[in-house]
C-alpha positions as CSV (number, residue, x, y, z in Angstrom):
1,M,1.4,2.1,15.5
2,D,1.7,-0.7,12.9
3,E,5.4,-1.2,12.0
4,N,4.6,-3.4,9.0
5,P,4.6,-1.3,5.8
6,D,3.1,-4.2,3.8
7,R,0.1,-4.3,6.1
8,E,-0.4,-0.5,5.6
9,T,-0.1,-0.9,1.8
10,S,-2.7,-3.7,2.0
11,R,-5.2,-1.5,3.8
12,N,-4.7,1.3,1.3
13,E,-5.2,-1.1,-1.6
14,L,-8.5,-2.2,-0.1
15,D,-9.7,1.4,-0.1
16,N,-8.9,1.6,-3.8
17,D,-12.0,0.8,-6.0
18,D,-9.6,-0.5,-8.7
19,Y,-7.8,-3.0,-6.5
20,P,-8.7,-6.5,-7.5
21,A,-9.9,-7.7,-4.0
22,F,-12.7,-10.1,-5.2
23,S,-12.1,-13.6,-6.3
24,M,-14.4,-15.0,-8.9
25,G,-16.3,-17.0,-6.3
26,R,-16.8,-13.9,-4.2
27,A,-17.9,-11.9,-7.2
28,V,-20.4,-14.5,-8.3
29,D,-21.9,-14.7,-4.8
30,T,-22.0,-10.9,-4.4
31,L,-23.6,-10.2,-7.7
32,G,-25.8,-13.3,-8.2
33,V,-24.3,-14.2,-11.6
34,T,-22.6,-17.3,-12.8
35,A,-18.9,-17.7,-13.4
36,A,-19.7,-18.3,-17.1
37,F,-21.3,-14.8,-17.2
38,L,-18.2,-13.2,-15.7
39,R,-15.9,-15.1,-18.1
40,S,-18.1,-14.0,-21.0
41,L,-17.7,-10.3,-20.0
42,D,-14.0,-10.9,-19.8
43,D,-14.0,-12.5,-23.3
44,M,-15.9,-9.5,-24.7
45,G,-13.3,-7.1,-23.1
46,L,-15.7,-5.2,-20.9
47,V,-14.4,-6.5,-17.5
48,V,-10.9,-7.9,-17.9
49,A,-10.0,-9.7,-14.7
50,Q,-6.6,-9.3,-13.2
51,R,-4.9,-12.6,-12.3
52,S,-3.5,-13.7,-9.0
53,P,0.0,-15.2,-8.9
54,G,-1.8,-18.6,-9.1
55,G,-3.7,-17.5,-12.3
56,H,-7.1,-17.0,-10.6
57,R,-9.3,-14.2,-11.8
58,R,-9.6,-11.2,-9.5
59,Y,-12.1,-8.3,-9.7
60,S,-12.2,-4.8,-8.4
61,R,-15.2,-2.9,-7.0
62,N,-15.4,-0.8,-10.1
63,Q,-15.5,-3.9,-12.3
64,L,-18.2,-5.4,-10.1
65,R,-20.3,-2.2,-10.6
66,L,-20.0,-2.7,-14.4
67,V,-21.0,-6.3,-14.1
68,S,-24.0,-5.3,-12.0
69,R,-25.1,-2.8,-14.6
70,V,-24.7,-5.3,-17.4
71,R,-26.7,-7.8,-15.4
72,E,-29.5,-5.2,-14.8
73,L,-29.7,-4.5,-18.5
74,V,-29.7,-8.2,-19.5
75,S,-32.4,-8.9,-16.9
76,N,-34.5,-6.3,-18.6
77,G,-34.2,-8.0,-22.0
78,T,-31.1,-6.4,-23.5
79,A,-28.7,-8.8,-25.3
80,V,-25.4,-9.2,-23.5
81,E,-23.4,-7.7,-26.4
82,A,-25.6,-4.7,-26.5
83,A,-25.5,-4.3,-22.7
84,C,-21.7,-4.4,-22.8
85,R,-21.7,-1.6,-25.4
86,I,-24.2,0.5,-23.4
87,V,-22.1,0.2,-20.3
88,S,-19.0,1.0,-22.2
89,L,-20.6,4.1,-23.6
90,E,-21.9,5.1,-20.2
91,E,-18.4,4.8,-18.8
92,Q,-17.0,6.9,-21.6
93,L,-19.6,9.6,-21.1
94,A,-18.9,9.7,-17.3
95,D,-15.2,10.0,-18.0
96,A,-15.8,12.9,-20.5
97,R,-18.0,14.7,-18.0
98,R,-15.3,14.3,-15.3
99,D,-12.7,15.7,-17.6
100,L,-14.9,18.6,-18.6
101,R,-15.7,19.4,-14.9
102,D,-12.0,19.2,-14.0
103,R,-11.0,21.5,-16.9
104,T,-13.7,24.0,-16.0
105,A,-12.6,24.0,-12.4
106,D,-9.0,24.5,-13.6
107,D,-10.0,27.4,-15.8
108,R,-11.7,29.1,-12.8
109,S,-8.7,28.9,-10.5
């Protein structure tokens, strides 16, 4: 058994889709986008990167999913600003559906 609680916390964080595990370089390589594209999404407020203690941008898996969706829309001819709005609305709709499903489940129990 691992006696280091910090190591266990680190493993748990890596399972968390909101944990900022990806550096900008890793995100760029994974998604096939440029660093400037990621920074532009940060500037627009869609994907606001967390910062490491050294000030470097860090991204979560959930954020990379949003960037991937924006990239898909932009690749199909949608303007970046419009793609960000579409993705933002898609996220709001998904959240509302989850809330409704949870409330419905609570009402049944």
